[in-house]
N, CA, C and O of each residue as an XYZ file, in Angstrom:
440
protein
N      95.813    174.176    126.154
C      94.532    174.326    127.330
C      93.778    173.329    126.208
O      93.666    173.666    125.029
N      93.363    172.272    126.649
C      92.141    171.182    126.230
C      90.741    171.785    126.385
O      90.660    172.748    127.148
N      89.788    171.422    125.865
C      88.594    172.312    125.743
C      87.743    171.100    126.245
O      88.109    170.022    125.776
N      87.277    171.082    126.622
C      86.116    170.514    127.382
C      85.773    168.925    127.018
O      85.823    167.915    127.720
N      85.238    169.221    124.994
C      84.815    167.635    124.565
C      86.364    166.419    124.291
O      86.291    165.207    124.091
N      87.909    167.457    124.394
C      89.115    166.689    124.419
C      88.927    166.208    125.422
O      88.671    165.008    125.526
N      89.010    167.077    126.497
C      89.302    166.312    127.816
C      88.413    165.548    128.185
O      89.029    164.548    128.557
N      87.136    165.335    128.352
C      86.320    164.193    128.113
C      86.700    162.798    127.491
O      86.726    161.703    128.052
N      87.055    163.197    125.877
C      87.527    161.810    124.993
C      88.558    161.376    125.373
O      88.758    160.177    125.182
N      89.855    162.390    126.223
C      91.175    162.326    126.348
C      91.367    161.407    127.681
O      92.370    160.738    127.931
N      89.816    161.548    128.745
C      90.007    160.973    130.389
C      89.518    159.305    129.513
O      89.926    158.148    129.613
N      88.628    159.885    128.811
C      88.321    158.431    128.230
C      88.684    157.267    128.241
O      88.301    156.287    128.880
N      89.937    157.515    127.024
C      90.658    156.587    126.425
C      91.576    156.709    127.229
O      92.273    155.763    126.863
N      92.504    157.492    128.663
C      93.161    157.222    129.738
C      92.809    156.589    130.900
O      93.664    156.315    131.742
N      91.316    156.250    131.086
C      90.016    155.856    132.117
C      91.046    154.307    132.467
O      91.722    154.039    133.461
N      90.754    153.364    130.958
C      90.800    152.299    131.157
C      91.728    151.413    131.308
O      91.812    150.438    132.055
N      92.532    151.919    130.393
C      94.336    151.594    130.946
C      94.712    152.129    132.239
O      94.943    151.231    133.048
N      94.833    153.164    132.639
C      94.925    153.129    134.015
C      94.021    153.212    135.627
O      94.267    153.722    136.719
N      93.063    152.535    135.139
C      91.961    152.454    136.472
C      91.594    153.444    137.025
O      91.688    153.441    138.252
N      90.974    154.806    136.268
C      90.960    155.694    136.969
C      89.790    155.866    137.629
O      88.861    155.293    137.059
N      89.478    156.464    138.657
C      87.766    156.498    139.591
C      87.589    158.058    139.004
O      86.484    158.296    138.516
N      87.932    158.434    139.005
C      87.866    160.021    139.380
C      87.218    160.533    137.969
O      87.096    159.617    137.156
N      86.814    161.711    137.555
C      86.292    162.190    136.809
C      87.575    163.645    136.724
O      87.140    164.697    137.193
N      88.608    163.676    136.330
C      88.682    165.528    136.813
C      87.549    166.299    135.692
O      86.788    165.833    134.844
N      87.883    167.825    136.190
C      87.601    168.640    135.419
C      87.919    169.377    134.565
O      87.203    169.879    133.698
N      89.423    169.547    134.805
C      89.947    170.501    134.404
C      91.784    169.310    133.474
O      92.439    168.345    133.869
N      91.820    169.996    132.502
C      93.834    169.441    131.632
C      94.455    169.233    133.685
O      94.794    168.135    134.127
N      94.449    170.349    134.435
C      95.588    170.357    135.476
C      95.211    169.058    136.221
O      95.997    168.283    136.764
N      93.894    168.962    136.149
C      93.517    168.065    137.497
C      93.617    166.327    136.852
O      94.092    165.365    137.455
N      93.066    166.338    135.601
C      93.905    165.039    135.034
C      95.285    164.324    134.937
O      95.592    163.176    135.260
N      96.066    165.379    134.374
C      97.553    165.604    134.969
C      97.640    164.816    135.747
O      97.897    163.617    135.648
N      97.263    165.934    137.255
C      97.408    165.219    138.933
C      96.884    163.633    138.477
O      97.951    163.085    138.198
N      96.377    163.163    138.376
C      94.832    161.853    139.002
C      95.853    160.762    138.049
O      96.078    159.588    138.345
N      96.428    161.556    136.750
C      97.417    160.322    136.262
C      99.121    160.029    136.936
O      99.860    159.083    137.210
N      99.114    161.624    136.968
C     100.170    161.201    137.676
C     100.693    160.405    139.169
O     101.765    159.861    139.437
N      99.467    160.595    139.969
C      99.409    160.149    140.785
C      99.340    158.368    140.939
O      99.725    157.668    141.876
N      98.762    158.015    139.770
C      98.410    156.950    138.983
C      99.946    156.249    138.606
O     100.433    155.129    138.764
N     100.228    157.015    138.260
C     101.463    156.488    137.638
C     102.768    156.156    138.486
O     103.692    155.397    138.191
N     102.562    157.034    139.762
C     103.614    157.299    140.673
C     103.504    155.937    141.688
O     104.481    155.577    142.346
N     102.162    155.202    141.739
C     102.173    153.909    142.038
C     102.353    153.141    140.878
O     102.206    151.990    141.289
N     102.601    153.084    139.586
C     102.827    152.089    139.195
C     104.181    152.009    138.496
O     104.471    151.218    137.599
N     105.269    153.299    139.244
C     106.469    153.276    139.044
C     106.587    152.472    140.325
O     107.791    152.321    140.119
N     106.467    152.056    141.057
C     106.735    151.621    142.546
C     105.961    150.415    142.605
O     106.145    149.995    143.748
N     105.207    149.638    142.007
C     104.652    148.763    142.282
C     104.474    147.832    141.161
O     104.121    146.662    141.311
N     104.699    148.321    140.170
C     103.715    147.842    138.377
C     104.732    148.354    137.512
O     104.226    148.465    136.396
N     106.205    148.802    137.496
C     106.469    149.186    136.627
C     107.236    148.326    135.067
O     107.713    148.999    134.153
N     107.219    147.288    135.052
C     106.973    146.358    133.920
C     105.877    146.235    133.397
O     105.865    145.650    132.314
N     105.023    146.560    133.765
C     103.713    146.915    133.484
C     103.412    147.887    132.947
O     103.002    147.920    131.786
N     103.551    148.847    133.667
C     103.557    150.683    132.797
C     104.317    150.483    131.946
O     103.589    150.439    130.955
N     106.135    150.190    131.350
C     105.887    150.441    130.690
C     105.672    149.745    129.428
O     106.199    150.046    128.357
N     104.714    148.624    129.677
C     104.588    147.284    128.653
C     103.319    148.282    127.959
O     102.903    148.095    126.815
N     102.850    149.263    128.791
C     101.433    150.055    128.485
C     102.000    151.802    127.757
O     101.294    152.406    126.950
N     103.218    152.287    128.208
C     103.650    152.892    127.242
C     103.817    152.265    125.874
O     102.927    152.307    125.024
N     105.117    151.621    125.673
C     105.088    150.687    124.604
C     103.612    149.872    123.634
O     103.451    149.611    122.442
N     103.081    149.756    124.405
C     101.141    149.860    123.649
C     101.063    150.968    123.024
O     100.940    151.133    121.810
N     101.162    152.041    124.168
C     100.399    153.636    122.917
C     100.980    154.034    122.536
O     100.536    154.908    121.793
N     102.792    153.884    122.570
C     103.334    153.866    121.220
C     104.240    155.465    121.778
O     104.747    156.294    121.023
N     104.213    155.498    123.075
C     105.153    156.403    123.301
C     106.836    156.254    123.484
O     107.574    155.443    124.044
N     106.990    157.283    122.832
C     108.299    157.596    122.148
C     109.390    157.074    123.448
O     109.398    157.602    124.560
N     110.433    155.739    122.961
C     111.377    155.749    124.343
C     112.369    156.747    124.256
O     113.234    156.612    125.121
N     112.497    157.513    123.650
C     113.618    158.533    123.799
C     112.989    159.181    124.555
O     113.631    159.348    125.593
N     111.829    159.747    124.573
C     111.106    160.945    125.600
C     110.241    160.061    126.737
O     109.436    160.636    127.470
N     110.509    158.411    126.833
C     110.742    157.974    128.224
C     111.707    158.242    128.796
O     111.729    158.606    129.972
N     112.879    158.082    127.917
C     114.335    158.217    128.663
C     114.499    159.701    129.661
O     114.906    159.979    130.789
N     113.932    160.396    128.519
C     114.551    161.658    129.214
C     113.773    162.337    130.398
O     114.332    163.119    131.167
N     112.430    161.986    130.498
C     111.874    161.850    131.562
C     111.981    161.245    132.506
O     111.317    161.684    133.445
N     112.673    160.193    132.739
C     113.373    159.230    132.868
C     114.686    159.381    133.894
O     115.002    158.747    134.901
N     115.170    160.251    133.351
C     116.533    160.712    133.590
C     116.708    161.586    134.748
O     115.821    162.414    134.952
N     117.840    161.527    135.641
C     117.993    161.688    136.943
C     118.198    163.591    136.494
O     117.703    164.310    137.361
N     118.548    164.008    135.843
C     118.445    165.351    135.384
C     117.719    166.150    135.077
O     117.931    167.320    134.759
N     116.517    165.416    135.168
C     115.007    166.081    133.841
C     114.055    166.965    135.200
O     114.084    166.807    136.420
N     113.336    167.824    134.405
C     113.218    168.661    135.564
C     112.171    168.762    136.620
O     112.319    169.015    137.816
N     111.008    168.498    135.902
C     110.055    167.339    137.389
C     110.580    166.075    137.282
O     111.357    165.485    136.531
N     109.684    165.748    138.616
C     110.112    164.127    138.741
C     109.151    163.273    137.427
O     108.398    163.889    136.672
N     109.337    161.998    137.374
C     109.439    160.864    136.913
C     107.919    160.968    136.218
O     107.582    161.070    135.038
N     107.085    160.893    137.563
C     105.479    160.453    137.062
C     104.459    161.177    136.264
O     103.575    160.885    135.459
N     105.242    162.886    137.157
C     105.473    163.856    136.041
C     105.199    164.143    135.035
O     104.156    164.652    134.625
N     106.337    163.777    134.378
C     106.975    163.434    133.604
C     106.150    162.757    132.069
O     105.849    163.149    130.941
N     106.041    161.382    133.002
C     105.049    160.246    132.062
C     103.894    160.695    132.202
O     103.543    160.602    131.026
N     103.118    161.066    132.667
C     102.209    161.307    133.011
C     101.864    162.481    131.216
O     101.227    162.132    130.223
N     102.543    163.743    131.457
C     102.242    164.587    130.560
C     102.640    163.667    129.173
O     102.032    163.977    128.148
N     103.394    162.818    129.110
C     103.565    162.386    127.508
C     102.584    161.570    127.706
O     101.872    161.710    126.712
N     101.797    160.279    128.854
C     100.927    159.951    128.033
C      99.876    161.046    127.694
O      99.462    160.580    126.633
N      99.100    162.303    127.903
C      98.423    162.834    127.732
C      98.643    163.130    126.262
O      97.924    162.675    125.373
N      99.821    164.025    126.042
C     100.146    163.731    124.586
C      99.732    162.923    123.556
O      98.798    162.907    122.754
N     100.689    162.263    123.807
C      99.745    160.763    123.058
C      98.738    160.728    122.600
O      98.364    160.521    121.446
N      98.139    160.973    123.672
C      96.379    160.430    123.627
C      95.696    161.349    123.254
O      94.489    161.141    123.126
N      96.284    162.765    122.937
C      95.694    163.749    122.131
C      96.449    163.839    120.491
O      96.196    164.628    119.581
N      97.135    163.065    120.528
C      97.837    163.425    119.411
C      96.374    162.213    118.517
O      95.656    162.394    117.534
N      96.496    161.245    119.343
C      96.334    159.712    118.770
C      94.165    160.736    118.227
O      93.676    160.570    117.109
N      93.561    161.451    119.155
C      92.454    162.039    119.327
C      92.646    162.786    117.937
O      92.138    162.248    116.953
N      93.354    164.012    117.769
C      93.439    164.438    116.822
C      93.747    163.943    115.586
O      93.574    164.691    114.624
N      94.345    162.365    115.335
C      94.421    161.643    114.047
C      93.038    161.678    113.906
O      92.617    162.426    113.024
N      91.972    160.851    114.772
C      90.584    160.542    114.865
C      90.103    161.755    114.534
O      90.646    161.298    113.528
N      89.734    162.630    114.364
C      89.295    163.538    113.135
C      89.567    164.471    112.071
O      89.064    165.304    111.317
N      90.919    163.731    112.505
C      91.412    164.223    110.750
C      91.538    163.095    109.721
O      91.394    163.401    108.537
N      91.769    161.941    110.020
C      91.746    161.165    108.779
C      90.650    159.605    109.615
O      90.620    158.811    110.556
N      89.768    160.156    108.081
C      88.600    158.912    108.449
C      88.962    157.996    107.105
O      89.313    158.296    105.964
N      88.693    156.653    107.831
C      88.865    155.883    106.717
C      88.012    155.559    106.187
O      86.976    155.684    106.841
N      87.833    154.940    104.694
C      86.514    155.269    104.094
C      85.870    153.568    104.249
O      86.479    152.561    104.610
N      84.790    153.683    103.931
C      84.397    152.579    105.126
C      84.643    151.165    103.669
O      85.310    151.520    102.697
N      84.209    150.059    103.680
C      84.445    148.996    103.140
C      83.549    148.730    102.017
O      82.716    147.985    102.533
N      83.383    148.808    101.410
C      82.209    148.027    100.153
C      82.558    146.722    100.087
O      83.661    146.387     99.654
N      81.487    145.692    100.586
C      81.235    145.264    100.076
C      81.907    143.607    100.763
O      82.052    142.462    100.335
N      82.186    144.411    102.137
C      83.111    143.651    103.563
C      82.040    142.260    103.418
O      82.425    141.539    104.338
N      81.004    141.609    102.783
C      80.526    140.177    103.053
C      81.475    139.354    101.930
O      81.544    138.126    101.982
N      81.990    139.905    101.206
C      82.729    139.165    100.105
C      84.385    139.239    100.705
O      85.227    138.760     99.945
N      84.725    139.639    101.620
C      86.005    140.093    101.768
C      87.075    138.616    102.140
O      86.569    137.498    102.048
N      87.889    138.703    102.367
C      88.221    136.966    102.353
C      89.978    137.682    102.981
O      90.478    138.774    102.710
N      90.481    136.663    103.781
C      91.759    136.084    103.779
C      92.777    135.973    102.740
O      93.845    135.409    102.980
């Protein structure tokens, strides 16, 4: 279960890519909203969806597992869970790894 701050940050990461209009008030509501959008994308924009998952660095073997006919839940829910999982990992990384500020960046060249 994610706290409110994590929910807001995760929603912000997902909202733009998936063109979500509503603001969910819980992790379950975010999952439902995202799953509905992914279901629509699977039906109408599957290549674009797969491209987005690739850019988000959702692992291919995990995608294959949730898309398999014997998966325990519908594909759109499985993919929504993978997206949430990946975005929460990104947030955790941002919280724990702070890059050192660039010094003398004006003199930096390629």
